[in-house]
C-alpha positions, 0 to 999 in steps of 0.5 A: 500500500505504499502508493497511498498516503497514510497517517501514522500514530505511534503509541506512547509505550515501548510495546504500543503497536503502530497505527496506520490510517490510509486516507487515499485509495481504499480507506483502511486502518491498520494496527501493527500489520493487521487491518482493523475491521471498522464495521462502518460505511458510507457517510460514517466512514467519510466523516471519520476519514475527514476528521482524521485528516484534520486532526487537531482542527476544531470543526463545528457540528453545523459545518460537518452537517452541511458537508456530510448531510447537505439535504438535512434541514438546518438545526435538525437533531436527527431525532424524531 
């Protein structure tokens, strides 16, 4: 997967596994050498990738809603 850009997170301890997050190409998270099954898809996976790519940058909920749910009514809480 070397042709894809990745974010690498390295744990604080000596025995902590390296975490690789591949954002370009197929979205994938690896812990050590193993892919981590996410159990998510669609908008949720896109939102996670977006937030990882902008780690440390605060985002307002309203902006995220506009990006990922553009057809949702403004100010909606998603509940019923």
